[in-house]
N, C-alpha and C positions, 0 to 999 in steps of 0.2 A: 685091518687092525684099528681099533678105536684110539683116538688121541683125545685126551681130556676125559672128563667124567660125564658131561652133559651132551645131550643130542636133542635137537628140535626136529620134529617130523611134521611134514605137511604133505597134502596130496590134493590133486585135482581129479574130478570125477564127472561122470555122466550118470543120468538117472535112467533106469530101466523100468520095466513094468512094476506096478505096485510100489513105486518109489524106492526101488532097490539101488543102492550105491554101487557103481561100477568104477573102481579106481583105474585111472588111465595113466597118471603120473604120480610117482611117490618120490619124495626127497628126504634124506636124512642129513641134516646140517650139524656140523660139529667144528672143533678147532682145526680138523683136517679138511681137505677138500670135500665139498658136499657130494654125496652119492645120489644119483638120480636114476630111477628105473621107470621105463615106459612099458605098459602092459597091453597085450592084444585083447581084443574083445572076447568075452566068454560066450557070446551069442552071435549068430549070423544075422546080419541086418544090412539094409542098404546104407552105404556110407553117408554120414551126415556129420555136422560139427556143431559145437557149442558156440554161441555168440559170446559168452562170458570168458571162455578160456582158450578158444581157438583150437581145441583138440578135436580131432576127427575120430569117429567111432572105430574105424578100421586101422588106426595107427597103433604102433606098439611093437616091441621086439620080444618081450617075455610072455610066455603062456600065462594066462590069467590064473590057472590052477596053481601056479608057483607063488602067488602073492604072499601067502602065509609063510612059506619057507624063506623067500627073499627078504621079507620084512624082519623075521626073527634073526636071520644071519646078519643083516645090516646093523641091527641094534644090540647084538650079543655082547659087545665089549663095553657098553656104556652103563654107568651106575644109575643115571637119572634120565628119564625120557619125558619130553614136553611136547604139547601140541596146543593149538589155540582153539578153544571152543568145546563145549560139552559134547556135541555130536561127534566131532573128530576124535576126542579122547575116548568116547564110548566105542566107536568103530574100531580104533586102533587097539584098544584093550581087548577087544574080541579076537584080535589076531595073535595076541600074546598072553602069557600068564603074568605079565608084569604091569605095575601101575603106570599110567600115563598122566602126568601132572598137567592140569589145565592152567595155561598162562593167563586166562582171564582172572584167576584168583590173585594174580599179582597186580591187578588193575591196569593191565595193558590196554592200549588202544586196539582197535581192529587192525589186522595186518594190511587191509586195503588202504588205511589212512597213513601208513608209513611213507616217508619220502625214500623210495627205493634208490639207493646208490649202487645197487647190484643189478646186473643184467644177465639175462639168460641167453645162451648161445643157440637155443633151438630156433629154427627159422620161423616157426609159427608164433613165437613169443617175442618177436622183435618189436611188436607194438606195445607201448606202455600201458594201454588200457586192458590188455589181456591178463587174466589171473594166471599165475605160474607158481607151481609148488617150489621150484628151485629158488626163484627170487624171494618168495615169501619166507621159506624156511631159513634161508641165509640171513635175511633182514631181521627176522624174529630172533634168531640165534645171537646176532650182534646185540640186540636190545636186552636179551636175557643175560648175556655176559656183563653188560654195563650194569644191569640191575644187581646181579650177584656180587660184582666187585664193589659197587657202591655200598651195598649192604654190609659187606665184610670190612671194608677199609675206611669208610667215611663215618665217623662218629658224630652224630648231631649233638649240638650243645643241649644241656638240660632245658626244661621248660623255663623260660626266663620270666614268666609271669609270677613266679614264686621266689621269694627271697631265700637264699641259702646261707647267707652270712649270719654269724652269731654276733650279737651286739653285747659289748661289755661296758658297764657303767664305770665311769672314772670320775674322780673328784678333782 
């Protein structure tokens, strides 16, 4: 059951032939505990790993054919879905009939530049240089909440380069 209205989705992937994206780790971060899903490979291949994210080709618990179902069930209770980057938003929108808002439109920095105070419990992600959907989604969610709260509750003063006072002549 979803808590809150917003969810940030991130995923780590490996590339297959003809540049096909193969999702290996998917995370949905919200006000509740993040939900992480690790998918088996859709193709047979000798085991190898990615230098960037430490994910092995043959890792995963969920059949890859379930990606669409798992994703749609995980985000069903949220009003607004967010991801970082056009390519991730496009890919995720292809898995669902709902819009995925691009956090780059909020002038966010790259998730890799965040000072992650979140850590992943997966043994392969204990190294701070590895990309991790769990760490990234949770950190981005925290930044999104800060942005939304700041936008709703902090009213900036009007442009002070213009005078707004009316002057009355007195004798």
